[in-house]
C-alpha positions, 0 to 999 in steps of 0.5 A: 500499499503506498503512502497516498493510500494511508487511512490516516491523517500524516505529517511529513518530517524530516530526520534532523538528528540521530544519535547512539543512546546504547549499543543497540539503542538509537534516537531519532529526531524529526522536524516537519518539512514545512512551517507546520507546529508539531502537535503537542501531546500528553505523557505516554503518547506515540507515533505510528512512522511510515517509512517507504522502502523499495518494496512496501510501507513499514509501519511501526508505532514509537513512544514520543520521548521528547517534544521541543517546542523551541525548535519544534522536534520530536524524538522517538528511540528504537531498539534494534531487535534480533527478531526484526522484520523490517522495522528496527533493522531498516531504521537502525541500518538504512535511516539517515539524516535528511531522509523523509518520512510521514508520521501520524499524529500523537495517539495515547492508548496508555494515558496517566490516570488522573484518579491516582494518588501515586504512580509507579512505572515498571520498564523493562529494556526499550520499555523505558520510553513511553515513561520518559514523557510521562514522567516528565508531565508528572514532575511539571504538575509536581505529582508523586511517582516512582520508576523501576527500570530493569536491563541487562547492564548499566550500559545496555540501559537506555536513557541511564544517565539522563535518568540519574540526572533528572529523576534520581530520587524516583528511579530504582535501576536492576541490572540482570548481568552486573554482579551484585545487583538486585533483580526486579521482582514482582513482590515489589507490587506489594510495597505500594500504598492503596490508591497506587497505579501502576504501568508496565512496559517492556518484553510481553513475558515482562508485562505478562508476569507483572500484570498477572502478578498485580491481579493476583495481589489484588490490584483493581483492573482500573489500576493496572496498565500495559502498553505493548507494541508488539504482538505476542508471537503465536508458534501454533498460528495456522492459515484460515479463510475469511469471507467477506460480506460480498462473498469474496474469500481470502486466504490468510497465511501464517505470517500476515495478520487478517488486518494486513489481508483486509488492507492488501485488498485495498479495504478502508479499514481503520486500524491504530495500535496493531497490537490488540489493545485499543479496539480501533480494528474491531470487525463483526463477525457472522460465523466462526470461531474466533482465537482471541489474542487481544488485551481489550475484550472481556470473556463474555465478548470473547465467548460470543465469537460475535467480533475480532480485532484483526490486528491480533486475533485469528480464527479458530475454525478453518472459516469465519465470515465477516461483516465487511 
């Protein structure tokens, strides 16, 4: 799908600075091409980036780690993944200063709660990125918060020096491969007082572990917040067939999502997060069994088999009929 086929409003920007934050993390700074003022955003926001390669448009969401009103810039930080399917690998190896690309307007599916008496952030690896803007917002409002940040080593800890300088009192570091360093434990969740809201961001396994523990320890669902940027990898995925309202049938292969196939067909289906947590891509199901992998639907909605989040969920039956 070409850039002109994008289904959301975008901003044309230019890469004006690239910094090596750690061996595996680079920070990219953007400025708009014209006189456009980049929109302000709330803590926890992200943008979708659209990079045009020789064969495709790569769409990836990244947290906004900084916004300068003075020089009208956005900044994102990207970790090179060993399992990259083109996103982080392309950014690290091909993107250079002066390159142009399109970005979405800021979106926020991971906002700060206005009801929290105290905010506690749990980050693993590159999961630190959404918390940078969230802590900045809380600091400016003199709100109570703390950060628990785990990574392999001090040198691989993105923004380590910045955090030590700006949030030294609020931050506790944990290093899994440093001598004499303590490891982060889910039991830390028990140390927080009533009224605390907890926020988790990092690898899916880390998020699941802390998310499940928070509920097991008695945290109400409204006090637990998660941010995910990559859908869970499903080794058991298998192909299935979809039938559209006009009778057209299409195959969804193992290496593509239902959303991918719908977009390939040129259908103007809405989407946003691509990880099953915002609900934008929800489609009604007329018939068929669903294998749900989202973070949004409740148990009753899942059991009804009447709706599917096309960005992550798949068919459990060989075929599903969609109302689209």
